[in-house]
N, C-alpha and C positions, 0 to 999 in steps of 0.2 A: 522406668522401676525397677527394681531387680531383682526378673523373676524368679533365678534361681535360691535367690535369700527367703523370697516368700513364699517359694514350693518346700526349702526344706524346714519353714519353721511351720508349713501347716501338717509337711508330713511328721513330723514330729508330735506337733498336737496329738495325729491320727495314732499314731502309737501308743504313745501314752494312755489314748483311751483304751486301745484293745490290747494295752496290758492291765488295764483295769478292768474290764471283761473276764478275764482270764483269771485276777485276784478273786471276783466277785462267784465266780464258775466254783473255784476250787474251794471259799469257803464252805458254798452251799454245798456239795458235796461233801467237805468235812462233817457239817452240821448234821444230814440225812445218815452218815458212817455212824458218829459217837453217838446222835439222838436219836435218831429217827423219825427226824422231822421231813417230808421232802417238800421242796420250793421249785414250782415252775417257772421259772421269767417266760414270756413271750419273747417275739423279735422286736417287737414293738417297745417293749418295756428295757430292752436293752439294743436300740437304736444305732447301726454301724455311719458311723460319721464319715460322708464324703466330702470330699475338699470341694470337688467340681460343683456343688451344687452351692456352697459360698463364695462362689470367684463371679465376676462379670464374664461378660462374653471374651473381652478384648484379653484379661489379667490370663483367660485359661488358654487363647491362641499362644499367649506369648509363652506361660510355661510348656506347652503340647512343642511350641517349635526348637524348646531346649530339648527334651528330649523323647520325641518323639521322631523314627528314622525316615525323612522325609526323600528320602536319594534311592529309599529300597528298588521300587519300578525303575528307574534309568538304567541303577546296577545290575540287576535280572534281567532287562530287558534281551540284553545278547544272549545269553545262555537260554533260557527261554525261547527265541526266535531259531536256537539251532538245531532243540530238541527234533524228532522223524516227527513227520507228519502222514496221517492216512492219505491214501492214494485213491479212494472211493470204494466200493463193497461189491466183491461177482457175487455176493451170494446173491443179494437182495437185487432185484431190479421193481422200476418201477412201475405201479401200478397205473394200468391204462385206462383211463378213466381222467376226466378234464372237471376242472374244480376250480369255481372264484372265490375268493375266500379275502377277508379283514382279520386282519391277526396284530397283536404287537408284534415287537423284533421277536425275543427271543422264543416266542411259541412257532413262528414262521422259519425259523431256521433249522427247530426238530422236524418239519413236518415239509420243508419245501422240494426234497431230494426223493418223495417216498410216490407222489402222480405229478400230474400236470396241472399245476397250481396258476392261477393265473389271480395278480393282485387287484382287488377293486377299489376304485375311489371316487367320489360324487362326480369326478369326471368322466370316468370311463367305463362306468358301469352298463351301460346299453352296447360298447362294442363288446365287453367281455363276456355279455350275457350270450352271444353269440356263437361264440367257442368252448361255451360249459355247458355237462349236465346238471350241476348241481351248484349253489350257494351255499358256503359255508360262513357263521358270523360266529368269532370269537370274543369272548367278553375281551373288550380291546380299551385300554382307554387311552391313546395317540395314533397307532396304526404307527406304516414303518415309517413313515417323513411326517406326522403330526397330523395328515391329514384327517384323523378321525380324533382329533385333542377333544377331549369334554363328552364322548361319549357317554363315559359310564355317570357321567351329574344330571340329575334328574331336572337341574335348573335349566342346563343347557337345550332350550328345544329344536332350537335353529337345526344342532348338527345332527339330533336324534330323529328329526321329522325326516331330515334327507336322507338316515338308514331305513326308516320305517317305508319311502317312495323305493328305494332300492328294492326293500325285501318282495313291497307288492307288485313291484315291474317283473321280479323275475318266478314270481309266481303264477304273473299274467300270462306269461309264456312259457307253464307246460313243466319250469324247473323246480326239481326238488329244492327246500329252503334246510338249511340245518344250524339249529342255535349249537355254541359249547361253549358250556361256563367254567372257567379255572377259575373263578372267584368264588367260587360259595364255599363255605356257608357264609362268609362274614358280606359280603357285597350281593346278598342274593334280589336286595330290594332293587339296586342299581339298577339290573337287567334284566329285570323279569318281564316285562314289556316288550322286549325284543324277542325275548321265550316265546311268548302268548302271539308272537306273528307268525314263529314260524312252523311250517311243518312235522321240523322233529328235533327233538328236547334232547342233548347229553349233557352231561356233569360231570367233574370232578370227585363229586361228594355225594356218596348213596343216600346220607341221611336226609338229603332236600328232593330225590328221585317221587316222594309220596306231596310233598311241596307242591312241585313242579305238576304233578296231574294234577292235583284239586284245581290252584289255582289258572290252569292253561286248561282245565275241560280238555286234557288225552290222555292217553296208554302210550302213548308214544318218545318213553324217557326212558333212557337207556344209561346207565354209567359209564364212564371213559374217562380212565387218569391217564396221569402223565406218562411221557414216555421217552427215549432218548433218541436220535438218531447216531446211529454208529459212525457216522463217518466223522462225526464231532464230536462225539463223546466217547473213549474207547484206550486203550488202555497202551497205543502206542509209543514207545519213547519211557516205559515206566523202568527205574529204574536204571536210568543212562545217567543221568549226575545227582550227586548226592550235594545236600547240602547242610550247615548247621542245624538249621528250625526244624524240628519234627514233627508240629503239628499248627495248621492253618485255621484259620478263621476272618474269613472274609463277608461280612455283612454290616450292620447298626447293632448298635445300642438306642436302645427306645423308652422313653423315660416314661412313657406313658403305661405302660405295662411291666409293673409290680415282680410281677409271676415268672415273667421274662428274663427280669434284671437278675433275679435271687437263681434263677439256673444258670444265666451264663457265670456271674459270679464264680457259682459252684463247681463248673467244669474248669475254667480259667484257671481258679486257683489252686483243683485240681493237677493241674498239667505245669503248674509253676512251680511247686511245693515238690512233683516227682521229679523237679531238675531240668525239666526237657523246656528248651527254647519255645517260646508261642511267638506265631507271625499273625496281628490282625491286621487283614485292610479296611482302613476304613469307609466305606462306600458315601458315604457325610462330610469325610473331610472337610472340605470347601463350601459345608454348607452352612449356612450363615442362621444358625439356631443353635437354641441352648436344649434342643430338644432330644437333640442322638450324639451327648458328648459323649466318652465314655470316661468311667473314673480315672482320675491321674495317676492312680499307682496303675494302671495297666499302659500308659503311653509312653515307658519304653519298648511297647512293642508295636507300635501304634504308627502302620505307616498309611500312604493316601491311597485314594481307591487306583484301580487300575483296571485299562479297555478289560471289556469283557470276552476279548476270544485270547490277547493275552493272558489273564485270569485263568482261563478255562486250562491253559498251558502249565502255566505256574503250580496249578494243584497238582501235577502229577510230581514234580518236584516234594511232597509232602508224603510222609506217609500216612499221615491223620490227617481230617478235617474236621472242622466242628460245627453241626447244626442242628440248628436250634428254633423251635414247633412255636409259633404264639396261637395255631390251631390245634389241640393236644385231644379233642376227643370224636375225632370225626375216624369210622373204621378204614377211610380211602383216602383223605384230604389230605396232602401232608406237600411240602415244597418237593419241585420237581426237581431241585438240586442233590435231593435225598437218591434221585435215578441218573442221574449222570456223574456228581462224584464215583457212585460206586463203579458205575461204567469206565471209568477212567482211574479206575486201579486205588481209589483211596477206602481207607480205613477209616467210619463215621463216630466221631463222639457226640451224642443228641442228649436233650432232654429225652422226658419221654413222649411219646403219641402214640396211640391207639393203632391205629392205622400201619406207622413203620416198625413196633413190633408185629402183628399180626404177618407181613408181608415179609420186613425183611432181618426175621431173628438174628441178624449177624449187625447189624448196628448195635453197636456201645450204647444203651440206658444208662445213665449217669443220678442215681440219686443220691449219691453219699460223695464228695472233696475227694476223700481218701481212697476212692475205689479208683481213681484216677488212675495213680502210682502203679498197680499191680495190672494193669491195664496195658502201660504203656512200655513198663521196665521186665514184667514177669514171661511173657514168651520167647520162644527160639524167634530167630530172626526167619528161619524157611514156616514158623507156623504163619508170622502176620504177614509174610507171602504169598502162603494156600488162604487166608480169608480176604484179600487183596482180590486173588484171581475167584474167590468164593462169589465177591460183591457184583464183577467183571461177567461171570456166568450167570448167575441169579436175572440180572436185567436184561442180557441178551437172550434167554431164553425164551421171556413172555413180556418182556417189557419196553422193544422198542418203539416208536412210532409207525413203523411199517406194521406190527402187530395192532397196533392202535386205530389205524386206519383201516387196515381190512376187518377190524371188526365194527367199524361205523360206518362201511357199507355195506356190509353183510345184513346189518340194523334195519338199513333201509330198503333193503329188497337187491341190492346188485351180489351178482354171482362173479367172487375171484378167485381167481388159480392158486392151487395149492402151493405157497413159494415159501411156505413158512417151517417143511418137515424134509427136507432133506434124503433121499435115502444114501448110508455108505456102505459099501463090502468092503469086508476084512479075509485077505485073502493068505492062504495056507497054500506050503507044498506040501507038508507031511502034520497031518493032523494030532499034536499033542496033550496029554493032560493041561498044559502050564498054560497053554495057546489056550484051549476051550475055558480052564481058569479064568485067563485075564479076561475072555472076551466076555464073558457070564456078569464079568463083575462092571462092565461099565453101563453108568447110568445113561449115554445116551440110547434112546427107543428105534428108533430106525434104520438097522444094522444088519446084515445078515453076514454070517461065517462061511465063507466058499474057498471051494478050491481053485485052483487056476486054471481049472478048463469050464465047470462053469460060470467063473464070472465071465469069462472069453463067451460064454455063450448067452447071459444075460447081463453085457457089458451097458447096454442100453439104460437098462431098470437102474441106474445107481447115477450119480449126481457126484460122488468122488468114490474113492479107493485107496487100500492103504494095506500095509505088510505089518502082520506079527513078527516076532522073533520070537522062536522057542526060549532060551535063555534069558529071555527080557520081562523086567514085571512092570505091567501097563497099572496105571492109576482108576482110579472108578471115572475120573474128571477125564482121561486123555483123550478118547473120542470126540466129545462134547468140544473141549477147547480147543479142539485140534480147529475142527468144524467152525465154531466161534470166528476165528481167525481170518476165513473166509468175509464175515459179515460185516467185519471194518477196515480190511485191506483189499484190493481190487489184485484178487493174486489166481498164481494157475495151480500154486501151489504151499503147503504152510508144512513147514520143519522146526524140529530140535534140534539146534546147533549149540546147546549147552544144555546139561540133563546131570544125572546123576550117577553117581559107581559107588556104589553102598549108600556110606552116610558123605562121602565124596563127592562135593558140586564140580562138573568138570564144565567150567569158566568158557564161554564163549558167545555168539550177538543172542540176544535175546530182547522181545520185544520192537524190533527192528526189520531196516528190510536186508535180505542176504541175495546172493547170485551161485550157491553151491547147496548142494546137498548134500553133504555126509554119509548119510545113512541110511536107505531107502526102506527100514525099518523104525525111521524116527518122523515119517513124513505123510503127510493125507497129498494125495492127487486130487484134480480135477479131473472129470471123464473127457469133457469136451473138447480140453485142452492135449489129451497126453492120447486119444486115438490113432493115432501113425504110429506109436509105439508100442514093441514087445514087453511083455514082460520081461525078459533078460536083459535088453536093452534099459529100460529102466534101473536094472537093479547096479549098472554100472556108471549109467548117467551120471555127471558132478555138476557140471558148469550148465548153469541158468538165466535168463532173463531175470532180473530184480525182482524177485519176493521177499517173502516173509518168516522170520521165525521167534517161535512164538517162546513162553516164558519158557525155565529148565525145571518145570516142577510136573507130576505126572507118570513118570518115564523112573526108571531105573536099571541101568543095564545088568545088575547083579541080583540081587534082595533089598526090595525096602528093609533099613535097617530102622527097630524103634527109634522112639526120640529118646524113650526113658529107661534106664533099667530100673526096674522099681527094687524098693530097698523091700527087708521083710516090712509087711501095711501095717498099721497102728489099728486099723479101722474100715469101715467097708461103708461103700455108699453106691444102695440098690436106685436104680434108675428105672421105670417100669415107661416102657412105649409102645406105641403102636402110633401108624402110620404120619411119623409129626418128626421123622427125618432131619428137617432141618433143622427144627428148635431143639432138639437132641442136641445135635452135633455144637450149632451156633450158637444157639443160649446158654444150655444147663451144659453139655460135659467141656465150651470152651470157660465156664464160670472156674468150676474145678479144676483148670489147669492152672488158674493162675494164683490158685492157693499154695502157699509155703508149704505142706504139708501133700502137694501131692504124687510124689514120690514115693510118702507111705499110706497113702488111699489104697485100700482094693475096690473098685469101683466096677460092679455087676450088672450088667444090664440087661434085661430082661425083656424078648418082645414079644405080646403079647397075639401074637399070629398076625401081624402087619399084613394087607391084603393089596400093599402101592406099590410093592417090588422097591422103590428105592430107600424107604425105612431100613431094609435088613440088610441092605447092601452099605448103608451111612452107619450100624450096626458092626457090623464084619470087618470094614475100614478101622474103624477106633481099635479092634481088638487088633486091626491085624499091627497099627504102628504104636500100639502106646502097649508096653509088654503088662501094666498093671491093671489091664481091661479086660474083662471074663463077659462071652455072652451065653445067653442060650434062647434060642428058640421052639416057640410055639406056631406049629403050623396048621390051627382050627380055625382060624377066621378074625379068634378074638372071644373073649369070654363077656365083655361088656364094661369093664372097670379096670381100676389098675391094681386090685388086690388079689388076683393069681398072678400076676408078674413079684408081686413086693413079697406077697409068700414065698415063693419061691426063690427068690434073695435071700433071704430070711434063711433058708434052708442049705443054700451054696455058700452064704460066709464064711470066713475059715476066721475071722477076725474075733477078740475081744466086744468092741462098740458095733454096732451098725448105726446107720440115720438112711436115710428114707429124701431121695430128689425127682423131682415130674418133669421129664423132659423140656415142656416148655417154661420152668421158671428157672431163677437165676441165683447161686450162689454168690454170696458180696462178704465185703469186710473180714475176709479171712473167717468167715465163722465156723465153720467146721472143724477149724485146727483150736479154736476159742473153747467151741464145746469139748472136744476131747481132752484138751490139758485140765479143764475143771473135772473133767469126771472121774481123770485120772488124779488131780494134786486131792480130790476130796473123797475119792474114794467112793465114788456113789452109782448107783444103776441107772439114773439118768439125769438127763441134764436138762434144760429147758429155757431156748434165749425167745428174739421177738422176732418180727416178720415187716415187710413192709407189702404190705399190697395195695396193688394200680389196678385202677378200668376205667375210669374217666378221669380221676383225680389221685392223688398217694395219700396215706395217711400210715403210720406204723401200728401196726398192732402189737399193742404196748402188755404182755402179758404180766411181765417183770414188774410191772406200775399195778396192775389187776390185782398182781396178790400184795404188794405193799404197802396196800392201801389197808385191806383185811389186814395183812401179819407185817406189820411197819418195822417191825425188829427182828424180822426172820428171812434169811435165804436159802437155807438148808432143812429138809422136810422127813420127816420118816413114815412108815406104811401109817400108823399112828395116825396121820393128821390127815390124811388122804381125803377121809369120807369129811372130815368139816373142810376140806379146802374148797372140794366142789362144792359143798354146799353155799360156801361164804361166796363164794365170787358166782352163784347163778348156774352151778354147771359150764361156763366159760372153758371153752377149748383150746389151746392152741393147733397151730400148723404140727404136724409129726417131720415135717423137713425143715424142723426148727428142733429137732431134739436128736440126743446122741442118746441112746440105749444101749445097757447090756443086754450082750447076746442070750447070753441065758437066761433071762427073767423071759423074755418072748420063747425059748424050747421049753424051759422047765416048767411055765406055766400054762403052755399051751393056747398061746395069746397069737392068736391070727387075726384078717381080714377078711370077714364076710364076701364070696363072690359074687358079682354079678352084681351088685347094689351100686347105688350114687350116694357117697356121704358116710363113706364107711370107714374110714379116717379117726372122723369122731367119737364113736364107738372105743375106733382102736384105742385110745387118746386116755377115755376114761377106765378104761382093763388095763393100760400102764399103770396109771393111777393108784390104781386099787392093789397094784398086786405087788409093786416095787416096795422094796426095803428100805429105799432112801432114795430122794431127789434133789437137786439143787436149779435155781434158777438163778442166771445173769441177763444184764444190764446192755444187750447185744444185739443189732438186727442181723441175722443168719440170711437167711435167702430173701428176693422180692417177687411175690404174690403175683404174678398176670391173671389176675381176675378178667381182664378181655381178649383173653386169647381165643380168636375165633374156634368153632369148631371143636373145642373142648366139650367134657359132658356136663359141666358146670353150665355153659354157655348155650350149649344147642339142644331144647328142651322140647320134649315129644310127650306122646303118651309111653312112649317105653321107658324113660324119663320116671314117670309119676308111677309105674309099676316097679320101678328097681328101690324107689322111698319108700311102695309101701312094703315091701320085703326087707327093708333096713328098717323099718319102723315097728315090725313085727317082734323080730331078733332084739334092738333095743331096749321095746315094753318088756321084755323074759328080762334082761339084763338089768335092767332099772329093779325091779319087783324081786326077780333074785337078791339084789345088794343093799335091801330096804331103801331104796333111792329114788321109788317112785314118788310117795307123796311130794317129795320134797323139791319133784323134778316139775309134778304139776305146779307145783303153788310159784315155782321163782320161773321156770323156764320158757313150758308148752306153750303159753299163750304168746311170747316172743316169737320165737322160733315159730310157730304154726304161722301167725299172722305173716312176720318180716320174712320171713324164706318161702314156706309152700305158697301162699297166697300171694307174693310179687313174684314169684317164678311161675306159676299158674298164667299172667299176664302174656309170658315170653310165649305159649302153647297158640300155634295157627288156629285161626276162625272158626276153621273145618273141625279142628278135635277137639279144641276147648270143652265141648261135652263131655267127652268120654275121659279125659282129662280131671276134670272138675268129681265124676263119679269115685274115681281112684282116689280121689284127694278125702273126701268123704267115708269113702271104706279105712282111711288114714284116723281121720276122725274118729270113725267107730272104736280102733282100735284102744283109745283110751277113753272112751266113754265113760264107762261105770267109775271111773278114776277123778272124770275131769269136777272143778271146781263151782260153785256157784258163783261165783266171780268171772265168767267167759266174758274173754274181749268184748266186746260189741260186734268188732267187723267180723272175727270167727261163729257169734250168734247170728248173723245175718246169713254168713254162707251155708251154715248147716241148718238153716230155717227149710230154703227152698229146699232139700230132702225129705220131709218131713209131711 
């Protein structure tokens, strides 16, 4: 069979189908424009034709052998092997505890250097028991050498009985037994029997904790997420070698997961269409199964599987890695590679995961294939490098397996020494304002600014010491990153041989080992290794044993230059923030940064009184690095909602148009550019777009379609339409972050947001619509609303939340009454909102506070009591009856 001919004919067929799809979509769009008739065809109605589904396995493999790069692994192997590797860790020390354990290979390697581990087999368990204090059983499928193959199969009773016997043997000898599941929630049932036989239970999925407590009748159940071993997963060798491809995916295509297939296609197509080379390492390349075949359109990017150790190093050659989640709705459970890839300096393109978004806002979530090109192509190289090191820093700060094992031991009653928060001295000879400013901006907390004399007197109190130069600018993460270098290398000092002089990068050795120090003011020393040197000797010493030179970031020997000298701004983006610096920087701000109009934005960040020390540092950093960013700080501990900082932002804005973006949300699709251009070209006061809302699932909140259903011929509206529009749409509101508003509309009509309440933006939306002279709707997704963000005001529901709701509803009642909308609101919206918002939020209040929250909610009902209709929803009637 001529595989090339077969493939070319099939490819032609697929191309024609794609052309027909585009033609159909174009005709439907014309129909909507000319006749006001909207027809939406679902994906199942226009099913994309995939060649691989219509080929037998042999034919597919023949085509694949023609197209795939089967020699990639052999070709790259020598390059990868020449990358420098970690030589250990001088920061972390093995915990002094002996643990017998059963694990699969990958988990074992991530923990093996954290304590004295002894691997348990069916043959040696009695011998191991004599050496250890704890028996740790992880949810394993086969163990290190297939000794435990079948352990996760409930039908394999023989191997499972052997494990039960081992658990009972350790218990009989007075040893603590611990079960750790890394397979929850999907494989909970396969391992629950083992958990039930152990003294303590740990899980990667916080949602399963109540299940374990109930099914195992114990309270000794704890969360233990994945972690990384910094000796294996680290940035050593990062940026050492450049290759053509920019994005790598090492994994599988799963035919049984249609949602995952859709997400995979979205990301792959985005990378390819952005003009970037994609490399797919197919982990099932040699598997004789039709369940894992990549679509033929991706075969030219595919290469066979590579051994795990080589693959770990290979990813350092790529700027971006793709991660795909099959479990998307867990707050804590997601693939361990998300931790591993970041610790090696990879930026990650991922489909949505609730847990990843909460913990790692720097991971790029892809909801639109078109968004990928902005991510890959619109950042400066230095910005991408900073994002790479952010991931390294975030993981090393709290998510190593040393952190995880320390937590496990603490939970079962073991006292461990504090190895994870070492103290650094920053030494000055003459204390100047600049040195003090550089010291104060550091995110590393366990630090002291001391004179030479004080340091000599307190030498033994410190693990590390360094010197700050009077004329250097040290970035916020300088100390933290330098100390992190000790975590993944066995070094006596960490230095910067490459750095910045203004906006010029001074080339040198970075992310590699070095045997010299060019400047003691760019170096951090380990006290135990330099106690025989005087300060003067250290200043002049240059040649040392081989140690480590870290990345070139976070140090400028003159003054950090702004990335962008902004042009005259055209519109203002107002960002309220409070104790959420990581999301502010990585999710919100970096999404604005990839906009085509970023240089023409005025960005005003108003800190509402953050108490975490970290967020103000991030706000100051953004203002320092970007000339179009302005910052304002309240220093009173916070107002309780986003209203005060938003109102302040409106007053501070200097442009004709303004919009808002919350720090835990993300601008997409160059949406603000489209809002602004639509406002200007149509000369309207307000433009409204759509949003994507994600919590456990994703959906488009399609305000455009909601309006078109009632007003099919129109997209532009006048003030005289607003009253009718609110009623016709049953008071549907859109996110104010999907609006572009003429600032004078707010100023002249004194439209502000109610301070100290929750849900204030809905009332603000109504107020804007009733006062605007004109507005337009556009069919564009403007931002992603991450509804599942942990700690946000809409998810952290307490009695105080309901008190804020009560204040809002008092104001809303007066507003509706004043505008002759109360009767319509009660008929069209009250039932739905009270039942589907307030009563559902009530379920999230802790049991101890539920009664008080119910009382407040009843008071909210009473605000409207005299206006309620006779056909009150039965659920609401049932709730209200309890108080009568």
